[in-house]
C-alpha positions as CSV (number, residue, x, y, z in Angstrom):
1,M,-11.0,35.2,-12.0
2,V,-13.5,32.5,-13.4
3,Y,-14.2,31.2,-10.0
4,N,-14.7,34.5,-8.3
5,L,-17.4,35.0,-11.2
6,F,-18.9,31.9,-10.4
7,V,-19.0,32.5,-6.4
8,I,-20.8,36.2,-7.0
9,F,-23.2,34.5,-9.3
10,T,-24.0,32.0,-6.8
11,L,-24.4,34.2,-4.1
12,S,-26.8,36.5,-6.3
13,M,-28.9,33.3,-7.0
14,L,-29.1,32.2,-3.7
15,F,-30.5,35.8,-2.7
16,L,-33.0,35.7,-5.4
17,W,-33.8,32.1,-3.9
18,Y,-34.4,33.6,-0.5
19,R,-36.5,36.8,-2.0
20,S,-38.5,34.0,-3.8
21,N,-39.3,32.5,-0.1
22,Y,-37.4,29.4,-1.4
23,E,-39.9,28.5,-4.0
24,R,-38.5,29.1,-7.6
25,L,-35.9,26.3,-8.1
26,Q,-34.8,27.8,-11.3
27,F,-32.4,29.6,-9.5
28,I,-30.9,26.7,-7.6
29,N,-31.0,25.0,-11.1
30,A,-28.7,27.9,-12.5
31,I,-26.3,27.5,-9.9
32,F,-25.5,24.0,-11.0
33,I,-25.4,24.9,-14.5
34,A,-22.8,27.6,-13.7
35,A,-20.9,25.2,-12.1
36,W,-21.1,22.8,-15.1
37,V,-20.0,25.8,-17.3
38,M,-16.9,26.4,-15.1
39,F,-15.9,22.5,-15.0
40,S,-16.2,22.4,-19.1
41,I,-14.2,25.3,-19.8
42,E,-11.5,24.1,-17.9
43,F,-8.0,24.2,-19.9
44,Y,-4.9,23.3,-17.7
45,T,-6.4,24.4,-14.5
46,T,-5.6,21.6,-12.6
47,R,-2.7,19.0,-12.1
48,D,-4.1,16.3,-13.7
49,Y,-5.7,17.6,-16.7
50,P,-2.6,17.2,-19.0
51,V,-2.8,13.7,-17.9
52,Y,-6.3,13.4,-19.1
53,Y,-6.2,15.8,-22.0
54,E,-3.1,14.9,-23.4
55,N,-3.8,11.0,-23.2
56,F,-6.9,11.3,-24.6
57,N,-5.9,10.3,-28.2
58,R,-3.2,8.0,-26.9
59,P,-4.9,4.5,-26.6
60,G,-1.6,3.0,-25.8
61,E,-2.0,5.1,-22.4
62,H,-5.8,4.1,-21.8
63,V,-4.3,0.8,-19.9
64,M,-3.8,2.9,-16.6
65,W,-7.8,3.4,-16.7
66,E,-10.7,1.1,-15.9
67,P,-12.7,-0.6,-18.5
68,L,-15.8,1.4,-18.6
69,Y,-13.9,4.5,-18.5
70,R,-12.0,3.5,-22.0
71,M,-15.0,2.3,-23.5
72,L,-16.2,6.1,-22.6
73,L,-12.8,7.3,-24.2
74,S,-13.4,5.4,-27.4
75,I,-16.9,6.5,-27.8
76,F,-15.9,9.7,-27.8
77,R,-12.7,10.4,-29.3
78,P,-14.3,11.5,-32.5
79,A,-16.0,14.5,-30.5
80,G,-12.6,15.4,-28.9
81,F,-11.7,15.8,-24.9
82,I,-13.3,19.0,-24.8
83,V,-16.6,17.4,-25.7
84,F,-16.0,14.5,-23.7
85,N,-15.3,16.3,-20.6
86,S,-18.1,18.6,-20.9
87,V,-20.7,15.8,-21.2
88,L,-19.0,14.1,-18.4
89,A,-19.5,17.4,-16.5
90,A,-23.3,17.7,-17.4
91,F,-24.1,14.4,-16.2
92,E,-22.2,14.9,-13.0
93,M,-24.2,18.8,-12.2
94,Y,-27.4,17.2,-13.7
95,T,-26.9,14.5,-10.9
96,L,-25.9,16.6,-8.2
97,C,-28.8,19.1,-8.5
98,F,-31.4,16.3,-9.1
99,L,-30.5,14.7,-5.7
100,Y,-29.7,17.8,-4.0
101,K,-33.1,19.0,-4.1
102,R,-34.4,15.8,-3.4
103,A,-32.3,15.0,-0.3
104,V,-32.1,19.1,1.1
105,P,-35.1,21.1,2.6
106,K,-35.5,24.0,0.7
107,A,-35.0,26.5,3.3
108,Y,-31.3,24.8,4.0
109,M,-30.0,24.5,0.6
110,W,-28.1,27.6,0.5
111,V,-26.3,26.2,3.6
112,G,-24.7,23.2,1.6
113,I,-23.9,25.5,-1.4
114,V,-22.4,28.0,1.0
115,I,-20.2,25.7,2.3
116,L,-19.2,24.1,-1.0
117,I,-18.2,27.6,-2.7
118,I,-16.3,29.0,0.7
119,Q,-14.1,25.9,0.2
120,P,-12.6,26.4,-3.4
121,M,-10.1,24.0,-3.1
122,N,-12.8,21.2,-2.9
123,M,-14.4,22.5,-6.3
124,L,-10.9,22.1,-8.1
125,L,-10.3,19.0,-6.4
126,Y,-13.6,17.6,-7.6
127,M,-12.3,19.4,-11.1
128,N,-9.0,17.9,-10.8
129,M,-10.0,14.0,-10.2
130,K,-11.9,13.8,-13.2
131,R,-12.6,9.9,-13.3
132,Q,-13.2,9.5,-9.9
133,F,-15.7,12.3,-9.6
134,L,-17.5,10.7,-12.3
135,A,-17.5,7.6,-10.0
136,M,-18.8,9.4,-7.1
137,A,-21.4,10.9,-9.3
138,I,-22.7,7.6,-10.5
139,V,-22.7,6.2,-6.7
140,L,-25.0,9.2,-5.9
141,W,-27.2,7.1,-8.0
142,V,-26.8,4.1,-5.8
143,I,-27.8,6.4,-2.8
144,Y,-31.0,7.6,-4.5
145,F,-32.5,4.1,-5.5
146,M,-31.5,2.8,-2.2
147,V,-33.0,5.7,-0.3
148,Y,-35.4,7.8,-2.4
149,S,-36.6,5.8,-5.1
150,R,-39.8,3.1,-5.0
151,N,-39.1,1.7,-8.5
152,R,-39.9,-1.8,-8.2
153,L,-36.2,-2.1,-10.0
154,R,-34.6,-0.2,-7.8
155,W,-31.9,-2.6,-6.7
156,V,-31.4,-3.9,-10.3
157,W,-30.6,-0.1,-11.2
158,A,-28.6,0.7,-7.9
159,V,-26.6,-2.7,-8.7
160,T,-25.8,-1.6,-12.2
161,A,-24.8,1.8,-11.3
162,F,-22.5,0.4,-8.5
163,A,-20.7,-1.7,-11.2
164,A,-20.6,1.3,-13.5
165,A,-18.9,3.2,-10.9
166,V,-16.3,0.5,-9.8
167,N,-15.4,0.2,-13.8
168,I,-15.1,4.0,-13.8
169,H,-12.8,3.9,-10.9
170,T,-12.3,0.8,-8.9
171,S,-12.2,3.4,-5.7
172,A,-15.7,3.2,-6.0
173,L,-15.8,-0.2,-4.2
174,V,-16.0,1.2,-0.7
175,C,-19.1,2.4,-1.4
176,A,-20.7,-1.2,-1.1
177,P,-22.5,-0.9,2.5
178,F,-24.8,1.6,0.7
179,F,-26.6,-1.3,0.1
180,L,-27.1,-1.6,3.9
181,L,-29.1,1.8,3.8
182,P,-32.6,0.0,3.2
183,L,-32.1,-2.2,6.2
184,V,-31.8,0.8,8.6
185,K,-35.0,1.1,10.9
186,F,-33.5,2.6,14.0
187,R,-32.2,5.8,15.4
188,L,-29.4,6.8,17.3
189,N,-29.9,6.7,21.0
190,K,-27.9,8.6,24.1
191,V,-25.7,5.4,24.6
192,A,-25.3,4.9,20.7
193,I,-24.2,8.7,20.5
194,I,-21.8,8.5,23.4
195,S,-20.3,5.9,22.1
196,L,-19.9,7.3,18.7
197,I,-18.0,10.2,20.3
198,A,-15.7,8.2,21.5
199,V,-14.9,6.3,18.7
200,Y,-14.4,9.4,16.8
201,I,-12.1,10.4,19.4
202,L,-10.0,7.0,19.2
203,L,-10.0,7.3,15.7
204,M,-7.9,10.5,16.1
205,S,-5.1,8.2,16.9
206,F,-5.6,5.6,14.8
207,S,-2.9,4.5,11.6
208,L,-4.1,2.9,9.0
209,S,-0.6,2.3,7.9
210,S,-0.3,-0.4,11.0
211,F,-2.2,-2.5,8.7
212,S,-0.5,-1.7,5.5
213,D,0.2,-5.9,5.3
214,L,-3.5,-6.6,5.0
215,L,-4.1,-3.5,2.6
216,Y,-1.4,-4.7,0.5
217,D,-3.3,-8.3,0.1
218,V,-6.5,-6.6,-0.9
219,V,-4.8,-4.2,-3.4
220,D,-3.5,-7.5,-4.8
221,V,-7.2,-8.8,-5.1
222,V,-8.7,-5.6,-6.2
223,Q,-6.4,-4.0,-8.6
224,G,-5.6,-7.2,-10.7
225,D,-2.9,-7.2,-13.3
226,E,-5.1,-5.4,-16.1
227,M,-4.8,-2.3,-14.3
228,G,-1.5,-1.9,-15.8
229,D,0.2,-0.1,-13.0
230,D,0.8,-0.3,-9.2
231,R,-0.9,3.2,-8.2
232,Y,-2.8,1.7,-5.1
233,T,0.2,0.0,-4.0
234,M,1.9,3.4,-4.1
235,Y,-1.1,4.9,-2.2
236,I,0.1,2.3,0.7
237,A,3.6,2.9,1.0
238,E,2.8,6.9,0.8
239,Q,0.5,6.2,3.8
240,D,3.4,4.2,5.5
241,R,5.9,7.4,5.2
242,M,3.5,9.9,5.7
243,D,3.6,11.3,9.5
244,P,-0.1,11.7,11.1
245,K,0.5,14.5,12.8
246,A,1.9,16.9,9.7
247,T,-1.2,16.0,7.8
248,M,-3.7,16.6,10.1
249,P,-5.9,19.5,9.1
250,G,-5.7,22.8,10.7
251,I,-7.8,23.7,14.1
252,F,-10.0,25.5,12.4
253,S,-11.1,22.7,10.1
254,R,-10.9,20.0,12.9
255,I,-13.0,22.2,15.1
256,F,-15.8,22.6,12.1
257,S,-15.7,19.0,11.6
258,A,-16.0,18.1,15.2
259,A,-19.1,20.6,15.3
260,M,-20.7,18.9,12.4
261,F,-20.1,15.5,14.0
262,I,-22.0,16.2,17.2
263,L,-25.1,18.3,15.4
264,L,-25.3,15.3,13.0
265,L,-25.6,13.1,16.2
266,I,-27.7,15.7,18.1
267,Y,-30.4,16.2,15.4
268,N,-30.5,12.6,14.4
269,R,-33.9,12.0,15.8
270,R,-35.4,15.3,13.9
271,T,-34.7,14.3,10.4
272,S,-36.8,12.1,7.9
273,P,-36.0,8.3,7.9
274,E,-34.5,9.2,4.5
275,G,-32.7,12.1,6.0
276,F,-31.2,10.1,8.8
277,K,-29.5,7.3,6.0
278,I,-28.0,10.5,4.8
279,F,-26.7,11.4,8.4
280,L,-25.4,7.9,8.7
281,I,-23.0,8.6,5.6
282,A,-22.0,11.7,6.5
283,I,-21.1,10.5,10.1
284,A,-19.2,8.1,8.6
285,S,-17.3,10.5,6.4
286,L,-16.4,12.7,9.6
287,M,-15.2,9.9,11.3
288,G,-12.9,8.9,8.4
289,E,-11.1,12.2,8.3
290,N,-9.4,11.3,11.1
291,F,-7.5,8.7,9.9
292,L,-7.3,8.7,6.1
293,F,-4.5,10.9,4.9
294,G,-3.1,11.1,1.5
295,N,-4.5,9.7,-1.3
296,F,-6.4,7.2,0.6
297,A,-8.5,10.3,2.0
298,R,-9.9,9.8,-1.7
299,L,-11.7,7.2,-0.2
300,N,-13.5,9.4,2.2
301,Y,-14.8,11.5,-0.5
302,Y,-17.5,9.2,-1.3
303,Y,-18.9,9.3,2.1
304,G,-18.4,13.3,2.2
């Protein structure tokens, strides 16, 4: 019911945005404020909500989480989980709104928002994976400082944001390549486009589980003893057990992703230098969809 109201409200705001000739940004702001309200009033809606809500006041259980997230729990404990959850959602939605308005041309803002709201599982997924979504929001600031900011301390701020994200959710380590974005000075020519299409097709048959031994070694280094569990080891074991054919998305989703991939390649020379760097992140995400299954698919959310 709440999500349906959110969709109706969003479509109404987008219509008013169109009627304003794409000038009145308060309509876009209103959509993200409504999303914040929806995230804030959640109560036992998603699968992981009980884990975060019921363990909020159980310090003994916090060992399963990263240091910075544990520190945030300690800071907000007097205020309670509802306030904690609402404050984090406010930061996440502010980040999305702030960067969305800078990265997307005004006339095309409605496209991304419509794609988001017609896939309710995406919204519920972000609502569910609270720590990772917070880490994802922080990582967006790495992209901002590396791509859009001209602040002379942008590298310091980017490194600080990256370190914070990793200490919220270790999976944010996959975003280290974002620091290479300032070095991108090229565009994709026909040879590069054909090569990427070939790699995209090959990745459909790539099996990450074939490298499970190497992944176990990487996890031993990344996870460490302080995590208090073997969650990432279980992720690899899950990847080994899964049948890739059974986990492939439906035919419509496959066609949609392939179409998006081709469009990004075709239009890579028509976007701004900053936009092209975002294109590269999206291209990497679409390629990752072809072989990242189960919980490993969550690594791809930082790029998509």
